[in-house]
N, C-alpha and C positions, 0 to 999 in steps of 0.2 A: 778340216779340208779332205777334198779331194785322192784319198789315194791309191795309186798306182794300179794296182790289183781291180779297183773300177773299172779299168778300160782296156787292161791285159788279164784275158780270164782264160780258164782252163775250160774242157768239156766242147758243146757245141751249143749253140743259141737255140733258146726254148721255142722260139718263134721267126718265121722269118717273113719281117715287113716287107709287103711286094705295093708298091704303090705306080701305077703304069705312067704318070706325067712325070714322076721321077727315073724312068727307065733309062732313057737316054744319057741320062747320068750315070748310073749305075754300070753302064754298058762302057763308055766312053773312058769312066775309072778305072774300070776291068781292063781294058785294053792299055791303059796308061799306066798301072802299077807296076809290070816290068823294068818300066825306065827306071823308077824309084828304087827298087828291090833288089833286080836281077833274078828275079823268081816267076816262073811262069805256070805258079800252082796255086794261086790267088785270084778270089773275086770280092768284087768292092758293092757292096750294097749301099744306095740313096736312098733314105725316104721318112719322112717324116717318123720319130719316135725311134728311131734307129738309132744304134750305141749302146741299148742296153739298160739304157738310164746315164747316160755320160754322153758328153758331146758326140766321143767318136770310141769304137772299140775293137780290138783283134783277140779273133777266137784261131789260135795257134792251131788247134787239134781239128778244127774245122777248114782251115785255110781262106779264114773270110775276115775280113774288114768291113766294118760297120759306119757311116756315119751320118751324124742326124741331120737332115735336109731342113732343120730350123735356123742352122749356121748359114744357110745359101742365103732362104728367103723364098724366092717363086722360081721355078723351073723353066720359065721364059728370061732367065735374067742376064744368062749369057748363054752361047753355045759350048759345050763344055768338050765338044769335038774341035774346037780351036785352042792354039797354044794359048793365045792371049787371054781367055776365060779368068785362069788364076787372079790376075789382076784385079779382078769385079768381084770376086768371093775370095778374098786371101786369108779369112780366118777359115772357111771349110777348108781350102786347098790346104791348109798348112796341118790341120787336123790329120788331114789323110797322109800327109808326109811323116807327122808325128808317128802314125800307126805302120806306116812303112817302118818307118826305120826300127820298130819293135818287131814287126817281122822280119827284118834283115839281121838285126843282131842282139836280139833277147832269147840267144836260144839255149838257154840255161834253163833249168826247172830246180827251184829248190828242194833239197834232198828229204826225204821222210823223216820225222821225230825232230826237224828243226822248231824251237819254240817260235810260237806265232810272233812275238816282237823282235828276234832277229828275222825272220822271213818278211816283214814288214818294211825294216830297216834296208834288206837286201832288194826291196823293190825299190823304195825310196833313191838307193845310190842307180838304180837302173835306170829312171828316167833321164839323167842327165849323159849317164855313159851311155845310151842309145844314140841319143838325140846328138853327143861330142862325137860317134862314130858316124854316123850319118852325114852331118859336117864333114869329117875329113873325106869323106868318099865321094862327100856332092859338095862343093862347097856353097854352090848358090842358094842350097836347101836352108841357108841360115835364115835369111830372109822370111820363109815361110814360119818356119818353126816362132820365130818370134811370136808370131801374132797367134799362137794358139797357147801362151802359157797363161794367160788372164784365166781363158776358159778350162784348164785344166787343175783352176785349184779353188778353191770353196772361200767366199768372201769369210766366211766364219771358223775357218778355220785355225785361227788362234784365240782361242777363247781365254785363256789365262798364261799368263806371264812363269812359264814353267821350263826346266831344262826340253822337256820331251817336245815340246810345241814348238820350242825357237830352235831345236834341233830336225826339225820337219820345216819348215821356213829355211834353212839354213842349205838343206839337201836339195829342196826344188827351187829356189832362186837363187841363192850366193854361190849354189856347185855351177850353177848353169853360166855364171862368169868364166871361170875358168874352163867350161866347155864351148866358149865362144860364141854361146848363143844368145844372151843379155851381155851389156855392160855394166861397168861397175857406177857408171852414175844412173843407170836404171832402178838400183836397188841400193842406193845408198841410205835412205829411211829405213829399209828394213835390215841392212848391216848392222846399223845405229844402233837396233832395237835390240836386235841376235846376240851384240855382245855386250848389251848393260845387263840382258839377263845369262849370257852361259859365262862371259869374261874374255877377255881376248887370249887367257892362254887355252881354254877349252874349244875356243873356236879355231885357233888354229890348227888342233890335233882333229878336228873333225874334216879342215879342209885337207889336210894331209891323206885322210883316209878318201874322200872324195877324190881328190886328183889319182891317186894309185887305182882306185875304182874304174877312173876311167881309161887306164892301160890294162885291164883285166880283156881277156881272151874272151870272145861271144861265147863260147861252151865252158868256162871255167866258174861253174856253180860254186865249186870249192871254196877259190877264194873270193869270189863276193857275200858268201855266208861268213867264213874269216874276218873278212871287213866289217860284218854288221858285228859280229861279236865286239869287236872292237869299239864302235860308234857306241853302245849300251857300256861299255864300261866307262867310257869317257862319262856321257853321262850320268852315272851311278846308278845303271839301271843292274839289277843281277836276271838275267832269263830265268835261272834256273829255279828263281824264288817266286819270281814274278814274270812267268811266262807272255803274259797277255800284253799288249800295248796299252802304256797306262791311258788313263781319262782324264779328261779335267773337271776340276772339282767343281760339281755345279755352286758351291757356297761362295765363289770368289767371282768377281768384276774382270770384267776384260783389262785391258792394258796396254801397255807400248807395244808390243806385236800385233794387236787386232790394230791399231790405230797406222801403224806402218802400212800392213797388208791392205788395209783398205785404201790409203794414200797412194802407194803403188798401184793398185788395180784402179784409182781414177786418172791417173797420172797416163797408165798404159790406154784408158778409154779416151784419152783427150778430153777429160772433165773436170771440172773442180772438185774439190772434196763435197763440198757442199752438195752439188747435182749429181757426183756417184752415190753420196749415202743419200739423198730425197728418192734414187731411183731403186734402189735398195730395200728401202722402208715400203715404196708403192707397192713392190714386187712381192716382198713377205710379209705384209701386214697389212695388209688390205681387208676391207670387211667381206665376210660371205654375202653370195648373191641375193640370198634370202633375208637380208636385212634391209629395211624399206628408208625411204627419205621424206619428210614432209617439210612445208612450212612452219615455221617457229609462231605459236599463241600468241596474243596481245600479253597476256599474264606472263608470258617466259620474255618476252621483250622489256617490262617493266621490270622484270626481277634482275635481270642485266642492267637496268640503268641503275635501276636501288645499289645493288653490289660494289658495281662503277664509283658513284659516289662514296659510298662506304669505305674504299680503299682508297679514294682521292683525299679525303677526309682524313684519313689516318696517315697519309704521308705528309702533310701540314699540320700534323696537331701540334700543338706545345714547341712554338716558337723559340728560337733560341738567339741570344745578341751575336751580331755578325756585322761585317764592314760592305760594304755595298758600293763599286764605282758608278758614277754619275756625269753626266756632261757637264752641269750647271750645280752651283755654289746651293745651299751651304756647304761645310765639310772642309775635308784637310786635304791642302792642294797637293799632288803628286805632278814634280816637278817636271819629271821624263815623259809623263804623260802630255803634260802641258804644250812643251816643246814639240812634242809628236804632232797634235791640234793645230799651232801654228803655221808648222812646215805644211799641213794639209792643207789649210786654206791659202798659206799663198803659193801651192802649186797650183788652185784653181780648185782643188777637189774636196769634197762632202767629208768635213770632218767625221772621221768615226771613233777618235779616242777620246778615253772618258777622264780629264785633269782631276776631277775632284773623288773624294771618299767620304762616305756618311757613315755612320753606325744605324743601323736600323733592326728590327726583330723579321727573321728571313725563318721559315721551314727546315728543319732540320736535314740533315743529308739519309735520306733511305737509301738503301740496298735494293736491287730489281727483287721481287719478290718470284723465285722458280716455283710454282706447284705441281705436282702429279695425283694425279686421280685415279685409281688403280679399280676396277670394277669385275667384281665375282660375277660370273654370267653361267656361273652351273645353275643346273636345274632347280635346286633348294632357295634360290635369291630370285626366282623369278618375279616376284613382286617388285624389287629392285629395279629392273630392266629399262621401266619407262619412266620415272624419276631421274635417274642417274645420267639417261639419254638427255633427256631437256637440260640438267646441270652442265653436262658438257658441252653445250650451245652457250650457257648463260655464262659459264666460268670465261668461256675463251672470249667473248664480246665484255664481258668487265673488265677485265685483263687488259685490253685492246688499247681504253682510255684511261688507265690506271696506272701505266707502267711495270706492268706485269707478266709473265709468260706463264703461260697453262698447258699440260697436254693432258689428255684423257684414253687412259689407256683398258681397254676389257679385255681379262684372261677367263678362257674357260679349258676347252682342247688344246686350242693356242692362242695367241696374243694378236690384240685387233689393234691397231691406232686409230680410235673414235676419233679425235681431233688432234692434230699435231701441232706443236707450238708455233704460234704469231701467226695462226690462220683464226680467218674469221668467218665462218663456215656460212652459208644463205638457208642451209634446210638443218633439221635435225635428223640425228641419222640414228633410226630407233633400233634398237639392241633387242635381240630374243636369246631368253636364259635358259641352255640346253647343254647336256654334257656334263664334264668333270670341271676339273678346277688345275690339270697339270702344268698349264703354260706360267703361272704364277712367277716362278723363276724367270721365264724371260720377261716377261713384263715389267718386273723391274727391274731388271738389266736393261731392256728398252728403256723406259724412263731414265735412268742414269745416262744412258748416250743421249738425249734428246736436250737432258733439263741439268746434267753437269752437278748432279745431288751429292756428290763427292768433294766439289769443288769449294772452299770453305771461304771464297771472295765474295759468293753471294749468299742471301739468305733461301732456305729450300726448306721445304713440306714435302711428305710423301703422306698421303690420302688413299688410305685404303678402306673399301665397301666389303667385306666378305666375312662369312661363318668362321675363318679361319680352318676349316677343315680341308687343309691343303698335301697332295703328297710329298715328300722330301721335304717335311717339315724342320730338319735341323739344318740344311743347306738353306732354307729360306730364314731360318733364327738367325744364321752368319751373313747373309747380305743385311737383313732390318740391321742388325748390330755392327756393321760396317759403318752403315749410312749416321746410326746413331751417334759413333765414335768420331765424326768427321764433322757432325755439329748439324747434321738436317733430323728436323723434327719428324717423326713416323706416329700421324695419326692414324688409329685403327678404330672402324665403325663396324661394331657386330650385332646385327639382328637380334633383341632379345628373347624373341620365341624361339632362336634355333640353338642348337648345341653346336660349341665349335672348340676352336683352341685358342688360349689367349698368351702371345707372345712378348717375351721381354722388351727390353727398350722401347716401348711403346706407349704410349698414351692412348690406352681405350675406352672407350665411351661403349655401353648398350642402347643403343636406339628401337625405340617401338613403332617406330613407323617412317620408309623411306622418305619422305619430307624433312622429316627432323635429320636421317642423315645428311642431306643436300645442306640445311639449314647449319647444322654443326662444321662442314668444311667452310663455306662461307664467314662464319663467325669467327673458325682457327686462322683464317687468314688476314683477316681483317686486323686480330690480334698479333699475329706474327708480326705486321707491319705495324701498328702502335708502340710496340715493346721495342721495337729494333734500334 
């Protein structure tokens, strides 16, 4: 979650972004900023990349506000000298108003020696306090401040369901309801998730703290810090023992907080959760530009057809006694359906009812197979890159015609979604194996998000092709164990010629050829369906 100090910074900007195309915006907003702040010593810079990595930023020591022009679009989208331009760029103008609120009301600084966790909480409380003061002074600014909230939040800001991250969501979203920026309806789902993690009693205690913060004077640093200490105590954090802000446990999957935050951001953007998730995946897990695409070979097409046939056969093997409705005898007459059929005929409609029921040997019901394949793209696995690129395409096309869902994810220095679920790529995306394996944890969590690997109602399998030489091996083991205990099979395919680590709660196979790894995954998928 983006912390407030990422866009409220002491000192001076390291560089002064300048762009002649955006200079009219910088000049117009510099002339306009006194109306928002009652200050005449501030300058506004609008440029692509401004904001110091945040959407917008305020430098108190320099008396400077920066706004990233990305949130405007093109310089000619509106005339910034006209009052009506703000309706065409509500998000960017809202960012300007937000930084103006800090410039006007965030006049206190954290006292030296304050534990970092306390300082962080004080900054969190300052977000809604500054906006509350700005709205109280200029009521019409609420309209623009609402547009900025989603851009000041990180979609990955609630990685685990723990009190610290629940408190962050409470301070940045729930507190804005009492600041009269958001409405209770806006954050209904977030409130439910936060309450589930914290409990009603602790949430009420936190609410009392942020409501008191809204009444603190603009220069009263001591009171803000005191409220931050109280906040830590409510959450069970001892700043004297643990002065640094808590960090998320890498070995824990995301939970209700992450889902609630994602749903809120989707609703605020006017998208369905599925549309928002698709956009987030596209922006965060896209393939590197150096990876190339090619048309599939005939051998790959044949392999996809063969695997699809095996999966279909596994679904219908071993027929079981059952009953089947039919429109004609022989069989047992079902009176209610017979009356329905007669009524349909009398009404002149085509009869759709099936009055008879006969015994038959039918294929057993099989759950949908959810298969995630994780491919190590570190330098030591270079010989596996091409075969596993083909495997991703083959599995996706075989699953399409066999009622299965697959996803192929590469992990190296970053996680890359090679083939998304329910997609049928027309080309094979060729991976390049370079770098390390630090993104394994992200890849596992991504696979769980895409295929619901912890959901017991489906048939799930995770296949990993890697030597197992991973950083954060303890966290990786906890994720694997979590999947194992929920009934998800974890198949680990290790190259026989490479030294590596063997994880518990996995079915580990040593393979001496990349093609054998692909065959092992296919065989495991067929076996899983056959025995389901």
